[in-house]
C-alpha positions as a printed NumPy array, in Angstrom:
array([[ 22.701,  12.526,   0.509],
       [ 19.862,  11.7  ,  -2.222],
       [ 16.876,  10.21 ,  -2.299],
       [ 18.256,   7.105,  -4.013],
       [ 19.1  ,   5.43 ,  -1.162],
       [ 15.428,   5.714,   0.087],
       [ 12.759,   3.665,   0.357],
       [  8.808,   3.224,   1.535],
       [  7.867,   1.371,   4.978],
       [  5.395,   0.326,   6.694],
       [  5.881,  -0.104,  10.407],
       [  3.288,  -2.16 ,  12.165],
       [  3.758,  -2.084,  16.353],
       [  2.624,  -3.992,  19.276],
       [  2.528,  -2.734,  22.358],
       [  0.199,  -4.344,  25.721],
       [ -2.714,  -3.13 ,  26.336],
       [ -2.132,  -1.033,  28.92 ],
       [ -0.734,   1.603,  26.7  ],
       [ -4.245,   2.09 ,  26.043],
       [ -4.496,   4.444,  29.565],
       [ -0.712,   5.842,  27.861],
       [ -0.887,   6.043,  24.441],
       [  0.624,   9.465,  24.65 ],
       [  4.199,   7.535,  25.58 ],
       [  3.067,   5.402,  22.497],
       [  3.234,   7.267,  19.885],
       [  6.159,   9.487,  21.645],
       [  8.117,   6.048,  21.734],
       [  8.093,   5.583,  18.375],
       [  8.442,   8.672,  17.121],
       [ 11.53 ,   8.628,  19.309],
       [ 12.561,   4.811,  17.346],
       [ 11.775,   7.34 ,  13.44 ],
       [ 13.838,  10.386,  15.029],
       [ 16.575,   7.988,  15.762],
       [ 16.148,   6.394,  12.268],
       [ 16.405,   9.857,  10.206],
       [ 12.352,   8.428,   9.106],
       [ 10.042,  11.044,   7.708],
       [  6.881,   9.96 ,   8.996],
       [  3.712,   9.653,   5.844],
       [  1.048,   8.583,   7.293],
       [  0.269,   7.229,  11.884],
       [ -1.898,   5.66 ,  13.735],
       [ -3.553,   3.633,  15.635],
       [ -5.022,   0.331,  13.353],
       [ -6.229,  -1.897,  16.129],
       [ -6.436,  -2.706,  19.408],
       [ -7.986,  -6.715,  19.739],
       [ -7.099, -10.442,  21.583],
       [ -4.02 , -12.026,  20.674],
       [ -3.566, -14.993,  19.49 ],
       [ -1.733, -16.484,  21.947],
       [  0.175, -14.98 ,  24.43 ],
       [  3.005, -12.096,  24.485],
       [  5.417, -11.065,  27.873],
       [  1.694, -12.205,  29.769],
       [ -0.405,  -9.984,  27.92 ],
       [ -3.414, -11.488,  25.905],
       [ -4.356,  -8.271,  24.071],
       [ -1.945,  -5.272,  22.332],
       [ -2.305,  -2.641,  20.883],
       [ -1.175,  -1.779,  16.589],
       [ -0.523,   0.999,  15.56 ],
       [  0.444,   1.672,  11.466],
       [  3.348,   3.173,  10.889],
       [  4.256,   4.202,   7.241],
       [  7.748,   6.31 ,   7.005],
       [ 10.878,   7.382,   4.25 ],
       [ 13.933,   6.102,   5.073],
       [ 17.302,   5.212,   4.226],
       [ 17.441,   1.716,   4.75 ],
       [ 21.232,   1.462,   5.777],
       [ 19.343,   2.35 ,   8.498],
       [ 16.677,   0.366,   8.888],
       [ 19.282,  -2.67 ,  10.663],
       [ 19.616,   0.384,  13.457],
       [ 15.514,   0.538,  13.649],
       [ 15.07 ,  -2.97 ,  14.274],
       [ 17.627,  -3.267,  16.502],
       [ 16.105,  -0.302,  18.679],
       [ 12.878,  -1.757,  18.227],
       [ 13.85 ,  -5.195,  19.695],
       [ 15.795,  -3.652,  22.211],
       [ 12.232,  -2.111,  23.145],
       [ 11.045,  -2.987,  27.298],
       [  7.392,  -1.648,  26.221],
       [  7.64 ,  -3.178,  22.284],
       [  5.577,  -6.723,  22.207],
       [  5.99 ,  -7.172,  18.618],
       [  7.416,  -5.245,  15.916],
       [  6.974,  -5.873,  11.54 ],
       [  8.896,  -3.208,   8.895],
       [  8.101,  -4.45 ,   5.434],
       [  9.479,  -2.362,   2.011],
       [  6.204,  -0.861,   1.009],
       [  7.142,   0.902,  -2.228],
       [  4.44 ,  -1.103,  -3.946],
       [  1.671,   0.501,  -1.922],
       [  0.438,   3.572,  -3.82 ],
       [  0.626,   7.531,  -2.066],
       [ -3.277,   7.416,  -1.894],
       [ -4.381,   3.915,   0.507],
       [ -0.812,   5.938,   2.603],
       [ -3.355,   9.033,   2.695],
       [ -5.715,   7.43 ,   3.633],
       [ -4.591,   5.199,   6.391],
       [ -3.42 ,   9.055,   8.267],
       [ -5.661,   8.393,  11.646],
       [ -3.173,  11.408,  13.912],
       [ -5.866,  13.626,  14.359],
       [ -8.237,  10.111,  14.992],
       [ -4.94 ,   9.281,  17.837],
       [ -5.27 ,  12.805,  19.041],
       [ -8.697,  13.368,  20.355],
       [ -8.594,   9.724,  21.104],
       [ -6.386,  10.902,  23.7  ],
       [ -8.099,  13.731,  24.155],
       [-11.288,  11.548,  25.313],
       [ -9.905,   9.742,  27.971],
       [ -7.649,  11.806,  29.722],
       [-10.211,  14.248,  30.226],
       [-12.412,  13.181,  32.897],
       [-15.502,  15.491,  32.05 ],
       [-15.673,  14.533,  28.642],
       [-15.763,  10.573,  29.307],
       [-19.238,  11.658,  30.945],
       [-20.392,  12.662,  27.974],
       [-19.415,  10.3  ,  25.871],
       [-21.133,   7.675,  28.562],
       [-24.263,   9.834,  27.565],
       [-23.154,  10.008,  23.975],
       [-23.338,   5.794,  23.921],
       [-26.251,   6.009,  26.   ],
       [-28.66 ,   7.532,  23.796],
       [-26.969,   5.465,  20.898],
       [-27.668,   2.323,  22.319],
       [-31.331,   3.757,  23.028],
       [-31.224,   4.565,  19.915],
       [-31.303,   1.165,  18.171],
       [-33.372,  -0.518,  20.75 ],
       [-36.13 ,   1.905,  19.551],
       [-35.748,   1.425,  15.925],
       [-37.03 ,  -2.415,  15.856],
       [-39.601,  -1.501,  17.432],
       [-40.151,   0.504,  14.322],
       [-38.933,  -2.271,  11.632],
       [-42.118,  -3.978,  13.568],
       [-44.729,  -1.497,  12.68 ],
       [-43.503,  -1.88 ,   9.021],
       [-43.156,  -4.868,   8.117],
       [-46.401,  -5.955,   8.633],
       [-47.958,  -3.559,   5.887],
       [-44.887,  -5.049,   3.28 ],
       [-46.739,  -8.635,   4.173],
       [-49.291,  -7.602,   3.369],
       [-48.408,  -5.699,   0.187],
       [-46.895,  -8.949,  -1.351],
       [-50.315, -10.639,  -0.28 ],
       [-52.144,  -8.369,  -1.985],
       [-49.52 ,  -8.495,  -4.87 ],
       [-50.428, -11.777,  -5.228],
       [-54.522, -11.802,  -6.134],
       [-53.713,  -8.792,  -8.457],
       [-51.51 , -11.592, -10.964],
       [-54.1  , -14.496, -11.534],
       [-56.748, -11.747, -12.32 ],
       [-54.354, -10.243, -15.142],
       [-53.17 , -13.694, -16.453],
       [-56.596, -14.239, -17.109],
       [-57.554, -11.148, -18.583],
       [-54.393, -11.586, -21.299],
       [-55.697, -15.282, -21.435],
       [-59.098, -13.192, -23.067]])
């Protein structure tokens, strides 16, 4: 088979928020679609987890995955049919992405970050570590405003001193 019929596509897959507990199953589900369509996955990432504009099958929130892939355009109808028949997916949108530069597609690769997120969600001891890091991070910004408040009067004093010197310089220029 030649590559003349193959194009690059962007697939956006929406899963219910419950998939957050077991993201690996969602990833495997999308990969099974790609295998059936004989697609070459160029980039795969979790795009976002957000509130939906309206309820879809009683779901108020969803998890989006974005996949860039190359496949034969004849296989695309089967891929869309599989997505529509899937009970795990809420929505799917597949568009042609030949106009997107390769650098943008490569930059959207997020499998490593996704694997890290899955590992953090699965390991209970790492959850405690993550909570400790979050607590330390939340304590640090609380200290930062106090430091900024002590620096602010110095800046105000400098601004007040500048106008006092300016009229003296103007008087010297006038003479």
